[in-house]
C-alpha positions in Angstrom: 107.2 117.6 88.6 106.7 113.7 87.8 103.2 112.5 88.7 101.5 109.0 88.8 100.7 108.9 84.9 104.6 108.6 84.6 104.7 105.3 86.3 104.2 101.9 84.7 101.3 99.8 85.9 102.6 96.1 86.2 100.9 92.9 86.8 102.8 91.3 89.8 102.1 87.6 88.5 104.5 88.7 85.3 107.2 90.0 87.3 110.6 88.0 87.8 110.6 85.0 90.2 112.4 86.7 92.8 110.1 89.7 92.7 107.1 87.2 93.0 108.6 85.6 96.0 108.9 89.0 97.7 105.7 90.5 96.8 103.5 87.3 96.4 101.1 88.9 94.1 97.5 87.6 94.3 98.6 85.1 97.2 95.8 84.4 99.8 96.9 85.0 103.4 95.3 84.5 106.6 95.1 87.3 109.5 95.3 87.2 113.2 91.6 87.6 113.0 91.3 84.2 111.2 90.1 85.7 107.8 91.7 84.9 104.6 92.4 87.7 102.4 94.2 88.0 98.8 97.3 90.2 98.5 97.6 93.1 95.9 98.4 91.9 92.3 98.7 95.2 90.6 101.5 97.7 91.2 103.2 100.9 90.2 106.6 100.3 89.2 108.9 102.7 90.6 112.3 102.9 88.5 114.5 104.7 90.9 114.5 106.4 94.5 115.0 109.7 92.5 111.7 108.9 90.9 109.8 108.5 94.1 111.4 111.8 95.5 109.9 113.7 92.5 106.5 112.0 92.2 103.5 113.7 93.7 100.5 111.8 94.9 98.8 114.9 96.1 99.7 118.6 96.9 101.5 117.8 100.1 102.5 114.1 99.9 105.2 112.6 97.6 105.5 108.8 96.9 108.8 108.3 98.6 107.0 109.2 102.0 105.0 105.9 101.5 107.9 103.6 100.5 110.7 104.7 102.8 112.2 101.6 104.4 115.3 100.4 106.4 117.2 97.2 106.8 114.1 95.1 108.0 112.8 95.4 104.4 113.8 92.3 101.9 117.3 93.0 100.6 115.8 92.8 97.0 113.9 96.0 97.6 116.8 97.6 99.5 119.5 96.5 96.7 117.6 97.2 93.4 116.7 100.6 92.3 113.4 99.4 91.1 110.6 99.3 93.6 107.1 98.4 93.6 104.0 99.6 95.5 100.2 98.6 95.4 97.7 100.9 93.3 95.6 101.5 96.5 98.5 103.8 97.8 96.7 106.5 95.9 93.6 106.1 98.1 95.8 106.3 101.1 97.5 109.4 99.9 94.2 111.0 99.1 92.8 110.4 102.7 96.1 111.6 104.1 95.6 114.8 102.1 92.4 115.6 103.8 94.2 115.0 107.4 96.8 117.3 106.3 94.6 120.0 105.2 92.8 119.7 108.3 95.7 119.8 110.6 97.2 122.6 108.5 100.9 121.6 109.3 103.3 118.9 108.5 102.8 115.2 109.0 105.6 112.7 109.2 105.3 109.3 108.1 107.8 106.7 109.9 110.4 104.7 108.0 108.6 101.3 107.4 105.6 103.2 108.3 103.8 103.1 104.7 103.9 100.1 102.4 105.8 97.0 103.5 106.2 94.1 101.3 104.9 90.5 102.6 108.7 89.5 103.0 109.3 92.6 105.6 110.4 91.6 109.0 107.4 93.3 110.4 104.9 91.7 108.0 103.0 89.2 110.4 99.6 88.1 110.4 98.4 89.8 107.1 99.7 93.3 107.8 97.3 95.8 106.4 100.7 97.3 105.3 101.2 95.1 102.6 98.3 96.6 101.0 99.6 99.8 100.8 96.9 101.6 102.7 98.3 101.8 106.2 100.6 104.6 107.8 102.4 105.2 111.1 102.8 108.7 111.9 105.4 109.9 114.4 104.9 113.7 114.5 102.3 116.1 113.5 103.7 119.7 113.1 105.5 120.2 116.7 103.5 117.3 118.3 105.1 114.1 118.8 102.9 111.0 118.7 104.5 109.3 121.7 101.9 110.0 124.3 98.1 109.2 124.9 96.9 112.7 124.5 98.4 113.4 121.3 97.8 109.9 119.7 94.1 110.1 121.0 93.7 113.7 119.7 94.8 113.1 116.2 93.1 109.7 115.8 90.0 111.6 116.3 90.8 114.2 113.7 91.7 111.5 111.2 88.4 109.7 111.7 86.5 112.9 111.6 87.8 114.1 108.4 88.1 110.7 106.6 85.6 108.3 108.2 87.1 105.4 106.6 90.3 105.6 108.7 91.0 103.1 111.3 93.0 104.5 114.1 94.5 102.1 116.7 93.9 103.4 120.2 96.7 104.3 122.7 97.9 101.3 124.8 100.3 98.2 124.7 99.5 94.7 123.1 98.1 93.7 120.0 95.9 96.3 118.3 97.3 99.2 120.3 100.0 101.7 119.9 102.2 103.9 122.2 104.8 105.4 120.0 103.1 106.4 116.8 99.6 106.8 115.3 98.5 104.1 113.1 95.9 104.9 110.5 94.6 102.5 107.8 91.7 102.0 105.1 91.5 98.4 105.6 92.2 95.4 103.2 91.8 97.6 100.0 92.9 96.3 96.4 92.6 98.4 93.0 92.3 96.6 89.7 92.9 99.0 86.7 90.5 99.2 83.9 90.8 96.7 81.2 92.2 94.2 83.6 90.9 91.2 85.6 92.0 90.2 89.1 90.8 86.6 89.1 91.0 83.4 86.9 88.6 83.1 84.0 85.3 81.7 85.3 82.7 80.6 82.5 80.1 80.3 85.3 80.3 84.1 86.2 77.3 86.1 84.8 77.3 89.8 84.1 75.1 92.1 86.3 71.5 92.2 85.3 70.3 95.8 86.0 66.9 97.1 84.4 66.3 97.9 80.6 66.5 101.5 81.5 69.8 101.1 83.2 71.3 99.1 80.2 70.3 102.0 77.9 71.9 104.6 80.1 75.0 102.2 80.2 75.6 102.6 76.4 75.9 106.5 77.0 78.5 106.1 79.5 79.6 104.2 82.8 
């Protein structure tokens, strides 16, 4: 069984021109709320759909569930065997595993309900899906998430077992949903060890800390 250690971590800024145009690594985008946020730069490179089907993120979730797409995704990601997903998908999977263990039944993620590239037709207003930390659930066990009772019930479960989850309330209009349960962790980015996420700044200073902290740091972080 394949795992994350089998996937290559790549710098989005060093991908092909076409891939950069689709993924927009490290670019600043403005959301509906007026805030500016930086898109993910670091990605897992998924060499094929077969690898996505085999790669386990947690005991109950495989990678393919978070990158399943349809015609609304950019043609590059539909046509090429190779795919990319931000590193923060591992945090989402861990949170979803806590939810899955609590409900103790199958949890179904919608197509286009996980990671979406910034070029996706539904990627508007700095959609949190572009960070790889949001899901749309359409069914939990035998319960369809297309009514107020079920959406509210499972939103409360998700927020209880993983308080960092944001669950959109039932309803119509922006910030609400009536035919699925939206869960997300906010605009999370992950930078791998030994890498930087910003341009070199000679004015940036290390954290001070105390002498005792510095001594402790020599023994391990």
